[in-house]
FIKOLZA-1660 file (N, C-alpha, C; in steps of 0.1 Angstrom, whole numbers, plus 5000, padded with zeros to 4 digits):
% residues 159
   i   px   py   pz ch aa at
   1 5019 4916 5135  A  M  N
   1 5007 4922 5130  A  M CA
   1 4997 4926 5141  A  M  C
   2 4993 4938 5141  A  S  N
   2 4983 4943 5151  A  S CA
   2 4969 4938 5147  A  S  C
   3 4962 4934 5157  A  T  N
   3 4949 4929 5155  A  T CA
   3 4938 4939 5159  A  T  C
   4 4942 4951 5164  A  A  N
   4 4932 4961 5167  A  A CA
   4 4924 4965 5155  A  A  C
   5 4911 4962 5155  A  D  N
   5 4903 4966 5144  A  D CA
   5 4899 4980 5144  A  D  C
   6 4902 4987 5133  A  T  N
   6 4899 5002 5132  A  T CA
   6 4894 5005 5119  A  T  C
   7 4890 5017 5116  A  S  N
   7 4885 5020 5103  A  S CA
   7 4896 5025 5094  A  S  C
   8 4894 5025 5081  A  V  N
   8 4904 5030 5072  A  V CA
   8 4907 5044 5075  A  V  C
   9 4897 5052 5078  A  D  N
   9 4898 5066 5081  A  D CA
   9 4908 5068 5093  A  D  C
  10 4905 5061 5103  A  V  N
  10 4914 5062 5115  A  V CA
  10 4928 5057 5112  A  V  C
  11 4929 5046 5105  A  F  N
  11 4942 5041 5101  A  F CA
  11 4950 5052 5094  A  F  C
  12 4944 5058 5084  A  L  N
  12 4951 5068 5075  A  L CA
  12 4955 5080 5084  A  L  C
  13 4946 5085 5092  A  D  N
  13 4949 5096 5101  A  D CA
  13 4962 5093 5109  A  D  C
  14 4963 5080 5114  A  A  N
  14 4974 5076 5123  A  A CA
  14 4987 5076 5115  A  A  C
  15 4987 5074 5102  A  T  N
  15 4999 5074 5094  A  T CA
  15 5007 5088 5095  A  T  C
  16 4999 5098 5097  A  A  N
  16 5005 5112 5098  A  A CA
  16 5011 5114 5111  A  A  C
  17 5009 5105 5121  A  A  N
  17 5014 5107 5134  A  A CA
  17 5023 5096 5138  A  A  C
  18 5029 5089 5128  A  G  N
  18 5039 5078 5130  A  G CA
  18 5033 5064 5132  A  G  C
  19 5020 5063 5130  A  G  N
  19 5014 5049 5131  A  G CA
  19 5017 5041 5119  A  G  C
  20 5014 5028 5120  A  P  N
  20 5017 5019 5108  A  P CA
  20 5011 5024 5095  A  P  C
  21 5018 5022 5084  A  A  N
  21 5014 5027 5071  A  A CA
  21 5008 5017 5062  A  A  C
  22 5007 5004 5068  A  I  N
  22 5001 4993 5060  A  I CA
  22 4990 4987 5068  A  I  C
  23 4978 4986 5062  A  A  N
  23 4966 4980 5068  A  A CA
  23 4961 4968 5060  A  A  C
  24 4955 4959 5066  A  L  N
  24 4949 4947 5060  A  L CA
  24 4934 4947 5062  A  L  C
  25 4926 4945 5052  A  R  N
  25 4912 4944 5053  A  R CA
  25 4908 4931 5046  A  R  C
  26 4900 4923 5053  A  A  N
  26 4894 4911 5047  A  A CA
  26 4882 4915 5039  A  A  C
  27 4881 4909 5027  A  V  N
  27 4870 4912 5018  A  V CA
  27 4863 4900 5013  A  V  C
  28 4851 4900 5010  A  P  N
  28 4844 4888 5005  A  P CA
  28 4850 4883 4992  A  P  C
  29 4850 4870 4990  A  A  N
  29 4857 4864 4979  A  A CA
  29 4850 4867 4965  A  A  C
  30 4837 4867 4965  A  K  N
  30 4830 4868 4952  A  K CA
  30 4826 4882 4948  A  K  C
  31 4826 4892 4957  A  S  N
  31 4821 4905 4954  A  S CA
  31 4832 4915 4950  A  S  C
  32 4828 4924 4942  A  R  N
  32 4837 4935 4938  A  R CA
  32 4838 4945 4949  A  R  C
  33 4850 4948 4953  A  V  N
  33 4851 4957 4965  A  V CA
  33 4853 4971 4959  A  V  C
  34 4844 4980 4963  A  P  N
  34 4845 4994 4958  A  P CA
  34 4857 5001 4964  A  P  C
  35 4862 5010 4957  A  R  N
  35 4874 5018 4961  A  R CA
  35 4870 5026 4974  A  R  C
  36 4880 5027 4983  A  T  N
  36 4878 5035 4995  A  T CA
  36 4876 5049 4990  A  T  C
  37 4866 5056 4996  A  D  N
  37 4863 5070 4993  A  D CA
  37 4864 5078 5006  A  D  C
  38 4875 5086 5007  A  L  N
  38 4877 5095 5018  A  L CA
  38 4879 5109 5013  A  L  C
  39 4873 5119 5018  A  P  N
  39 4874 5133 5014  A  P CA
  39 4889 5137 5014  A  P  C
  40 4894 5143 5003  A  G  N
  40 4907 5148 5002  A  G CA
  40 4918 5138 5000  A  G  C
  41 4915 5125 4999  A  V  N
  41 4925 5114 4998  A  V CA
  41 4924 5109 4983  A  V  C
  42 4936 5109 4977  A  L  N
  42 4937 5103 4964  A  L CA
  42 4939 5088 4966  A  L  C
  43 4931 5080 4960  A  V  N
  43 4931 5065 4961  A  V CA
  43 4934 5059 4948  A  V  C
  44 4943 5050 4948  A  R  N
  44 4946 5042 4936  A  R CA
  44 4947 5027 4939  A  R  C
  45 4944 5019 4929  A  R  N
  45 4944 5004 4932  A  R CA
  45 4953 4997 4922  A  R  C
  46 4960 4987 4927  A  I  N
  46 4968 4978 4919  A  I CA
  46 4964 4964 4922  A  I  C
  47 4966 4955 4912  A  D  N
  47 4963 4940 4914  A  D CA
  47 4977 4934 4915  A  D  C
  48 4980 4928 4927  A  A  N
  48 4993 4922 4929  A  A CA
  48 4996 4910 4920  A  A  C
  49 4986 4904 4913  A  R  N
  49 4989 4894 4904  A  R CA
  49 4997 4899 4892  A  R  C
  50 4996 4912 4890  A  D  N
  50 5004 4918 4879  A  D CA
  50 5017 4924 4884  A  D  C
  51 5020 4922 4897  A  A  N
  51 5032 4928 4903  A  A CA
  51 5039 4917 4911  A  A  C
  52 5042 4906 4905  A  R  N
  52 5049 4895 4912  A  R CA
  52 5064 4897 4912  A  R  C
  53 5068 4906 4903  A  T  N
  53 5083 4910 4902  A  T CA
  53 5084 4925 4905  A  T  C
  54 5096 4929 4907  A  L  N
  54 5098 4943 4909  A  L CA
  54 5095 4951 4897  A  L  C
  55 5098 4946 4885  A  A  N
  55 5094 4953 4872  A  A CA
  55 5079 4954 4871  A  A  C
  56 5072 4944 4875  A  G  N
  56 5057 4944 4875  A  G CA
  56 5052 4954 4885  A  G  C
  57 5058 4955 4897  A  L  N
  57 5053 4965 4906  A  L CA
  57 5055 4979 4901  A  L  C
  58 5067 4981 4895  A  Y  N
  58 5069 4995 4889  A  Y CA
  58 5059 4998 4878  A  Y  C
  59 5056 4988 4870  A  R  N
  59 5046 4991 4859  A  R CA
  59 5032 4994 4865  A  R  C
  60 5028 4986 4875  A  C  N
  60 5015 4988 4881  A  C CA
  60 5014 5001 4888  A  C  C
  61 5024 5005 4896  A  M  N
  61 5024 5017 4904  A  M CA
  61 5025 5029 4894  A  M  C
  62 5033 5028 4884  A  A  N
  62 5034 5039 4874  A  A CA
  62 5021 5041 4867  A  A  C
  63 5014 5031 4864  A  K  N
  63 5001 5033 4857  A  K CA
  63 4990 5039 4867  A  K  C
  64 4990 5033 4879  A  A  N
  64 4980 5037 4889  A  A CA
  64 4982 5052 4893  A  A  C
  65 4995 5056 4895  A  W  N
  65 4998 5069 4900  A  W CA
  65 5002 5079 4889  A  W  C
  66 5002 5074 4877  A  D  N
  66 5005 5083 4865  A  D CA
  66 5019 5089 4867  A  D  C
  67 5029 5080 4869  A  F  N
  67 5043 5085 4870  A  F CA
  67 5047 5092 4857  A  F  C
  68 5056 5101 4858  A  P  N
  68 5061 5108 4846  A  P CA
  68 5068 5098 4836  A  P  C
  69 5068 5102 4823  A  A  N
  69 5074 5094 4813  A  A CA
  69 5088 5091 4815  A  A  C
  70 5095 5100 4822  A  H  N
  70 5110 5098 4825  A  H CA
  70 5113 5088 4837  A  H  C
  71 5102 5082 4843  A  F  N
  71 5104 5073 4854  A  F CA
  71 5114 5063 4850  A  F  C
  72 5125 5061 4858  A  G  N
  72 5136 5052 4855  A  G CA
  72 5134 5038 4859  A  G  C
  73 5123 5034 4865  A  A  N
  73 5120 5020 4868  A  A CA
  73 5132 5014 4877  A  A  C
  74 5136 5021 4887  A  N  N
  74 5146 5015 4897  A  N CA
  74 5142 5020 4910  A  N  C
  75 5148 5015 4921  A  K  N
  75 5144 5019 4934  A  K CA
  75 5146 5034 4937  A  K  C
  76 5156 5039 4933  A  D  N
  76 5158 5054 4936  A  D CA
  76 5148 5062 4929  A  D  C
  77 5145 5059 4916  A  A  N
  77 5135 5066 4908  A  A CA
  77 5121 5064 4915  A  A  C
  78 5118 5052 4919  A  F  N
  78 5106 5049 4926  A  F CA
  78 5104 5058 4938  A  F  C
  79 5115 5058 4946  A  D  N
  79 5114 5067 4958  A  D CA
  79 5111 5081 4955  A  D  C
  80 5118 5086 4944  A  D  N
  80 5116 5100 4940  A  D CA
  80 5101 5103 4936  A  D  C
  81 5095 5094 4928  A  V  N
  81 5082 5097 4923  A  V CA
  81 5071 5095 4934  A  V  C
  82 5074 5085 4943  A  M  N
  82 5064 5083 4954  A  M CA
  82 5064 5094 4964  A  M  C
  83 5075 5102 4965  A  R  N
  83 5076 5113 4974  A  R CA
  83 5071 5126 4967  A  R  C
  84 5067 5125 4954  A  D  N
  84 5063 5137 4947  A  D CA
  84 5050 5134 4940  A  D  C
  85 5040 5129 4947  A  L  N
  85 5027 5126 4941  A  L CA
  85 5019 5139 4940  A  L  C
  86 5009 5139 4932  A  P  N
  86 5001 5152 4930  A  P CA
  86 4996 5157 4943  A  P  C
  87 4995 5170 4944  A  E  N
  87 4990 5177 4956  A  E CA
  87 4976 5172 4959  A  E  C
  88 4973 5170 4972  A  T  N
  88 4960 5166 4977  A  T CA
  88 4958 5173 4990  A  T  C
  89 4946 5175 4994  A  G  N
  89 4943 5181 5006  A  G CA
  89 4947 5173 5018  A  G  C
  90 4945 5160 5017  A  R  N
  90 4947 5151 5029  A  R CA
  90 4957 5141 5028  A  R  C
  91 4957 5133 5017  A  G  N
  91 4967 5122 5016  A  G CA
  91 4965 5113 5005  A  G  C
  92 4972 5101 5006  A  Y  N
  92 4973 5091 4996  A  Y CA
  92 4971 5077 5001  A  Y  C
  93 4964 5069 4993  A  L  N
  93 4961 5055 4997  A  L CA
  93 4962 5047 4985  A  L  C
  94 4971 5037 4986  A  T  N
  94 4972 5027 4975  A  T CA
  94 4966 5014 4980  A  T  C
  95 4955 5009 4973  A  E  N
  95 4949 4997 4976  A  E CA
  95 4955 4986 4968  A  E  C
  96 4958 4974 4974  A  I  N
  96 4964 4963 4967  A  I CA
  96 4956 4951 4968  A  I  C
  97 4950 4946 4957  A  T  N
  97 4942 4934 4957  A  T CA
  97 4952 4922 4956  A  T  C
  98 4948 4910 4961  A  H  N
  98 4956 4898 4961  A  H CA
  98 4970 4901 4966  A  H  C
  99 4971 4907 4978  A  P  N
  99 4984 4912 4983  A  P CA
  99 4993 4901 4987  A  P  C
 100 4989 4888 4989  A  A  N
 100 4998 4878 4993  A  A CA
 100 5008 4874 4982  A  A  C
 101 5004 4878 4969  A  V  N
 101 5013 4874 4958  A  V CA
 101 5022 4886 4954  A  V  C
 102 5021 4898 4960  A  L  N
 102 5029 4909 4956  A  L CA
 102 5044 4905 4958  A  L  C
 103 5051 4907 4947  A  L  N
 103 5066 4905 4947  A  L CA
 103 5069 4890 4951  A  L  C
 104 5060 4881 4949  A  E  N
 104 5063 4867 4953  A  E CA
 104 5075 4861 4945  A  E  C
 105 5077 4866 4933  A  D  N
 105 5089 4861 4925  A  D CA
 105 5101 4868 4929  A  D  C
 106 5100 4878 4938  A  S  N
 106 5112 4886 4942  A  S CA
 106 5110 4889 4957  A  S  C
 107 5110 4879 4966  A  P  N
 107 5107 4881 4980  A  P CA
 107 5115 4891 4988  A  P  C
 108 5128 4892 4984  A  D  N
 108 5136 4902 4991  A  D CA
 108 5131 4916 4989  A  D  C
 109 5125 4918 4977  A  D  N
 109 5120 4932 4974  A  D CA
 109 5108 4935 4982  A  D  C
 110 5100 4925 4987  A  L  N
 110 5089 4928 4995  A  L CA
 110 5093 4935 5008  A  L  C
 111 5104 4931 5014  A  A  N
 111 5109 4938 5026  A  A CA
 111 5113 4953 5022  A  A  C
 112 5119 4955 5011  A  W  N
 112 5123 4968 5007  A  W CA
 112 5110 4976 5005  A  W  C
 113 5100 4971 4998  A  F  N
 113 5087 4978 4995  A  F CA
 113 5080 4981 5008  A  F  C
 114 5079 4972 5017  A  A  N
 114 5072 4974 5030  A  A CA
 114 5080 4985 5038  A  A  C
 115 5093 4985 5038  A  G  N
 115 5100 4996 5045  A  G CA
 115 5099 5009 5038  A  G  C
 116 5098 5009 5025  A  S  N
 116 5096 5021 5017  A  S CA
 116 5082 5028 5021  A  S  C
 117 5072 5020 5023  A  I  N
 117 5059 5025 5026  A  I CA
 117 5060 5033 5039  A  I  C
 118 5066 5028 5049  A  A  N
 118 5068 5035 5061  A  A CA
 118 5076 5048 5059  A  A  C
 119 5086 5047 5051  A  F  N
 119 5094 5058 5048  A  F CA
 119 5086 5069 5041  A  F  C
 120 5078 5066 5032  A  Y  N
 120 5070 5076 5025  A  Y CA
 120 5060 5082 5034  A  Y  C
 121 5054 5074 5043  A  A  N
 121 5045 5080 5053  A  A CA
 121 5052 5090 5062  A  A  C
 122 5064 5087 5066  A  D  N
 122 5072 5096 5074  A  D CA
 122 5075 5109 5066  A  D  C
 123 5078 5107 5053  A  E  N
 123 5081 5119 5045  A  E CA
 123 5069 5129 5043  A  E  C
 124 5057 5123 5042  A  Y  N
 124 5045 5131 5040  A  Y CA
 124 5040 5137 5053  A  Y  C
 125 5043 5130 5064  A  A  N
 125 5038 5135 5077  A  A CA
 125 5045 5148 5082  A  A  C
 126 5039 5156 5090  A  P  N
 126 5025 5155 5095  A  P CA
 126 5014 5161 5086  A  P  C
 127 5019 5167 5075  A  D  N
 127 5009 5175 5067  A  D CA
 127 5000 5167 5059  A  D  C
 128 5004 5155 5054  A  R  N
 128 4996 5146 5047  A  R CA
 128 4997 5132 5051  A  R  C
 129 4987 5124 5048  A  Q  N
 129 4987 5110 5052  A  Q CA
 129 4991 5101 5040  A  Q  C
 130 4997 5090 5043  A  F  N
 130 5002 5081 5032  A  F CA
 130 5000 5066 5038  A  F  C
 131 4993 5058 5030  A  G  N
 131 4992 5044 5035  A  G CA
 131 4989 5035 5023  A  G  C
 132 4990 5022 5027  A  V  N
 132 4987 5011 5017  A  V CA
 132 4977 5002 5024  A  V  C
 133 4966 4999 5017  A  L  N
 133 4955 4990 5022  A  L CA
 133 4956 4977 5014  A  L  C
 134 4959 4966 5021  A  L  N
 134 4959 4953 5015  A  L CA
 134 4945 4947 5016  A  L  C
 135 4939 4944 5004  A  L  N
 135 4926 4939 5003  A  L CA
 135 4927 4924 5000  A  L  C
 136 4926 4916 5011  A  A  N
 136 4927 4902 5010  A  A CA
 136 4914 4895 5011  A  A  C
 137 4912 4885 5003  A  R  N
 137 4900 4876 5006  A  R CA
 137 4901 4870 5019  A  R  C
 138 4889 4868 5025  A  R  N
 138 4889 4863 5039  A  R CA
 138 4897 4850 5040  A  R  C
 139 4896 4841 5030  A  S  N
 139 4904 4829 5030  A  S CA
 139 4919 4831 5029  A  S  C
 140 4923 4843 5025  A  E  N
 140 4937 4846 5023  A  E CA
 140 4943 4856 5033  A  E  C
 141 4934 4860 5043  A  E  N
 141 4938 4870 5052  A  E CA
 141 4950 4866 5061  A  E  C
 142 4949 4854 5066  A  A  N
 142 4960 4849 5075  A  A CA
 142 4973 4848 5068  A  A  C
 143 4973 4842 5056  A  A  N
 143 4985 4840 5048  A  A CA
 143 4991 4854 5044  A  A  C
 144 4982 4863 5041  A  T  N
 144 4986 4877 5037  A  T CA
 144 4994 4883 5049  A  T  C
 145 4987 4882 5061  A  G  N
 145 4994 4888 5073  A  G CA
 145 5007 4882 5075  A  G  C
 146 5008 4869 5074  A  R  N
 146 5021 4862 5076  A  R CA
 146 5032 4866 5066  A  R  C
 147 5028 4867 5053  A  V  N
 147 5038 4871 5043  A  V CA
 147 5043 4885 5045  A  V  C
 148 5034 4895 5048  A  W  N
 148 5038 4908 5050  A  W CA
 148 5045 4910 5063  A  W  C
 149 5041 4903 5074  A  S  N
 149 5048 4904 5087  A  S CA
 149 5063 4898 5085  A  S  C
 150 5064 4887 5078  A  A  N
 150 5077 4881 5076  A  A CA
 150 5086 4891 5068  A  A  C
 151 5080 4900 5060  A  A  N
 151 5088 4910 5053  A  A CA
 151 5092 4922 5061  A  A  C
 152 5087 4921 5074  A  G  N
 152 5090 4932 5083  A  G CA
 152 5080 4943 5084  A  G  C
 153 5069 4941 5077  A  A  N
 153 5058 4951 5077  A  A CA
 153 5051 4952 5091  A  A  C
 154 5048 4964 5095  A  D  N
 154 5039 4966 5107  A  D CA
 154 5025 4967 5101  A  D  C
 155 5017 4957 5102  A  V  N
 155 5004 4957 5096  A  V CA
 155 4993 4958 5106  A  V  C
 156 4983 4967 5104  A  V  N
 156 4972 4968 5113  A  V CA
 156 4960 4963 5105  A  V  C
 157 4950 4957 5112  A  T  N
 157 4938 4952 5105  A  T CA
 157 4928 4963 5106  A  T  C
 158 4920 4965 5096  A  V  N
 158 4909 4975 5095  A  V CA
 158 4896 4968 5091  A  V  C
 159 4885 4973 5096  A  G  N
 159 4872 4967 5092  A  G CA
 159 4866 4974 5081  A  G  C
% end
């Protein structure tokens, strides 16, 4: 995990040039964190507590990104819809709250998901940006970094 602190804007810019596509931001435990607002970027948010399994991840992402009704809820179909998101001027950002528990009931799938995020970023580059922002409570920041790094994710911290 990279500890270079950068902004979400700079992180997302870097995804279009081959930089890490997953970032971690520590957030206060008690406050509601507003969605990231960047011009030309479509931002969606999921709660990982509802995505502890692969089926749960599919449901959350389908709802957040408004997948078509024919979405097949399997890895190939997921790859297809994630590479065919609605047109945007700049890019895409998925925010994940409680990220330490994402796919915790299906740990092998977290490695697949982390690798897929980098793949999607490469697919959209250089014309558009694609990233995932892990929103972890300060008390969960270290554990989140360990879980995602153990899954093979290249995670950069953002302020």
